[in-house]
C-alpha positions as CSV (number, residue, x, y, z in Angstrom):
1,Q,32.7,96.4,-160.2
2,P,34.8,99.1,-158.5
3,I,37.6,100.4,-160.7
4,K,41.1,99.4,-159.5
5,E,44.2,101.6,-160.0
6,E,45.7,98.9,-162.2
7,S,42.9,99.1,-164.7
8,L,44.2,102.4,-166.1
9,L,44.9,102.0,-169.9
10,T,43.6,98.4,-170.0
11,G,40.5,99.1,-172.0
12,P,38.7,101.5,-174.4
13,L,37.8,105.0,-173.1
14,E,34.1,105.9,-172.6
15,P,33.3,107.8,-175.8
16,T,31.6,110.9,-174.3
17,N,34.4,111.2,-171.7
18,E,37.3,110.6,-174.0
19,P,38.9,114.1,-174.2
20,Y,38.7,114.6,-170.5
21,A,40.1,111.1,-169.8
22,I,43.0,111.7,-172.2
23,A,43.9,114.9,-170.5
24,K,44.0,113.1,-167.1
25,I,46.1,110.3,-168.5
26,A,48.6,112.8,-169.9
27,G,48.9,114.3,-166.4
28,I,49.5,110.9,-164.8
29,K,52.2,110.0,-167.4
30,M,53.9,113.4,-166.8
31,V,54.1,112.7,-163.1
32,E,55.5,109.2,-163.8
33,A,58.1,110.8,-166.1
34,Y,59.2,113.4,-163.5
35,R,59.6,110.6,-160.9
36,S,61.7,108.5,-163.3
37,Q,63.9,111.2,-164.8
38,Y,64.4,113.6,-161.9
39,G,63.6,111.5,-158.8
40,A,60.9,114.0,-157.9
41,D,58.8,112.8,-155.0
42,F,55.5,113.3,-156.9
43,I,52.5,111.0,-156.4
44,N,49.5,110.4,-158.6
45,V,46.0,110.4,-157.2
46,M,42.7,109.7,-159.0
47,P,39.7,111.4,-157.4
48,T,36.2,110.4,-158.1
49,N,33.4,112.9,-158.9
50,L,33.7,115.9,-156.7
51,Y,31.2,118.4,-155.2
52,G,31.4,121.3,-152.8
53,R,31.9,125.0,-152.5
54,G,33.5,126.8,-155.5
55,D,31.9,124.5,-158.1
56,N,31.0,125.5,-161.6
57,Y,27.2,126.2,-161.8
58,H,27.1,127.1,-165.5
59,P,23.8,125.9,-167.1
60,E,25.7,124.2,-169.9
61,Y,29.1,123.2,-168.6
62,S,28.5,122.2,-165.0
63,H,28.8,118.6,-163.8
64,V,25.8,116.7,-162.4
65,V,25.8,117.8,-158.8
66,A,26.3,121.5,-159.5
67,A,23.7,121.4,-162.3
68,L,21.1,119.8,-159.9
69,I,21.8,122.4,-157.2
70,R,21.2,125.2,-159.7
71,S,18.0,123.5,-161.1
72,F,16.4,122.9,-157.7
73,H,17.3,126.3,-156.4
74,E,15.8,128.1,-159.4
75,A,12.7,125.9,-159.2
76,K,12.3,126.7,-155.5
77,V,12.6,130.5,-156.2
78,A,10.2,130.3,-159.1
79,G,7.7,128.2,-157.2
80,A,7.9,125.5,-159.9
81,S,5.9,122.3,-159.3
82,N,8.2,120.0,-161.2
83,V,11.9,119.7,-162.0
84,V,12.9,117.6,-165.0
85,V,16.3,115.8,-164.6
86,E,18.0,114.5,-167.8
87,G,18.4,110.8,-168.3
88,T,16.9,107.8,-166.5
89,C,18.9,108.7,-163.4
90,T,19.5,105.0,-162.7
91,P,23.2,105.3,-163.3
92,R,25.3,105.2,-160.1
93,R,27.9,107.8,-159.2
94,E,30.4,107.9,-156.5
95,C,30.7,111.5,-155.2
96,L,33.3,112.9,-152.9
97,Y,33.1,116.1,-150.9
98,V,36.0,118.5,-151.8
99,D,37.1,118.9,-148.2
100,D,37.6,115.1,-148.0
101,L,39.7,115.2,-151.1
102,A,41.9,117.9,-149.6
103,D,42.3,115.9,-146.4
104,A,43.2,112.7,-148.4
105,C,45.8,114.6,-150.4
106,V,47.5,115.9,-147.2
107,H,47.3,112.5,-145.6
108,L,49.0,110.9,-148.7
109,M,51.7,113.6,-148.8
110,K,52.6,112.7,-145.2
111,T,52.4,108.9,-145.4
112,Y,52.9,107.8,-149.1
113,S,55.8,107.9,-151.5
114,S,55.3,105.5,-154.4
115,D,54.9,105.5,-158.1
116,E,51.6,103.6,-157.8
117,L,48.5,105.7,-158.5
118,V,46.0,106.0,-155.6
119,N,42.2,106.2,-156.0
120,I,40.5,108.8,-153.8
121,G,36.8,108.2,-153.2
122,T,34.2,107.1,-150.7
123,G,34.1,103.5,-151.9
124,E,30.3,103.8,-152.1
125,D,28.0,105.0,-154.9
126,I,24.4,106.4,-155.2
127,T,22.0,106.7,-158.1
128,I,21.6,110.1,-159.6
129,A,17.9,109.9,-158.7
130,E,18.8,109.4,-155.0
131,F,21.4,112.2,-155.1
132,A,18.8,114.5,-156.8
133,R,16.4,113.9,-153.8
134,V,19.2,114.6,-151.3
135,I,19.9,117.9,-153.1
136,A,16.2,118.9,-153.4
137,A,15.8,118.4,-149.6
138,A,19.0,120.5,-148.9
139,V,17.8,123.3,-151.2
140,G,14.2,123.2,-149.7
141,Y,12.5,122.3,-153.0
142,T,9.3,120.4,-152.3
143,G,7.9,119.9,-155.8
144,A,7.9,116.8,-158.0
145,I,11.0,115.4,-159.7
146,S,10.7,113.7,-163.1
147,F,13.2,112.2,-165.5
148,D,13.6,112.8,-169.2
149,T,14.5,109.3,-170.4
150,S,15.0,110.5,-173.9
151,R,18.3,112.1,-172.8
152,P,21.6,110.1,-172.6
153,A,22.0,108.2,-169.3
154,G,25.8,108.2,-169.4
155,T,28.1,105.5,-167.9
156,P,26.0,103.0,-165.9
157,Q,28.4,103.1,-162.9
158,Q,31.4,105.1,-161.7
159,L,32.9,103.6,-158.6
160,L,36.5,103.4,-157.5
161,D,38.3,100.7,-155.5
162,V,39.7,102.6,-152.5
163,G,41.3,99.6,-150.9
164,R,44.8,101.0,-151.3
165,L,43.8,104.2,-149.6
166,A,42.0,102.4,-146.8
167,R,45.2,100.4,-146.1
168,L,46.9,103.7,-145.6
169,R,44.4,104.4,-142.9
170,W,42.2,107.0,-144.6
171,R,38.5,107.0,-145.3
172,A,36.1,109.7,-146.5
173,R,34.1,111.1,-143.6
174,T,31.4,113.3,-145.3
175,P,28.1,111.6,-146.4
176,P,26.2,113.4,-149.2
177,A,23.4,114.5,-146.8
178,A,26.0,116.5,-144.9
179,G,28.4,117.6,-147.6
180,I,25.7,118.9,-149.9
181,N,24.6,121.7,-147.5
182,P,27.6,124.0,-147.9
183,P,27.5,124.2,-151.7
184,C,23.7,124.7,-151.7
185,Q,24.0,127.5,-149.2
186,A,26.9,129.1,-151.1
187,Y,24.9,128.9,-154.4
188,A,21.8,130.5,-152.8
189,A,23.9,133.3,-151.3
190,A,25.6,134.0,-154.6
191,A,22.3,134.0,-156.4
192,E,20.9,136.6,-154.0
193,R,23.9,138.8,-154.5
194,T,23.7,138.7,-158.3
195,P,20.0,138.5,-159.2
196,G,18.6,138.6,-162.8
197,N,20.7,138.4,-165.9
198,N,24.0,139.0,-164.2
199,R,23.8,135.9,-162.1
200,E,25.2,133.5,-164.6
201,S,28.4,135.5,-165.2
202,Q,28.9,135.9,-161.5
203,I,28.4,132.4,-160.2
204,A,28.9,130.2,-163.2
């Protein structure tokens, strides 16, 4: 089921995501305190998984979309016949293009002033396997894709309820097939500028 804004702090945190979740919750509570104590017109937003230009492509510390962009690009350059993706890739993820996030934030600053948190997302999810195929096509990788089911699969689904944002007359406009092209192109250009061992430090 999509996650509603009201569900924050109503259940246990996902163990592998706990430190990151606690940091986000601390930020949310800080904004609430500034509003209460100083009357500051701050608002809280909760974005879903993001992708786009300027992402972190580090081989160990990147998130799933950036990691897949790097893997498929390197496989294409190397002429590899197969790319192994960790996990079963059946988990579903909601992914939002960063330009849509920026647009949503500007829209909220113009139209919203409340202490209630607002989810920002597309309201739709996609399996990691499906997104992997979208990325492979954007990169130009034409080899096989296999899945290492011995690796952790992660949370089965991450999907936000974006009804509150929709009632404020905003919806995401960029589907994955369109939004994935700019970061793929940016990564490829950066990799060409920094070939060999220096690439990781330059574009990670």
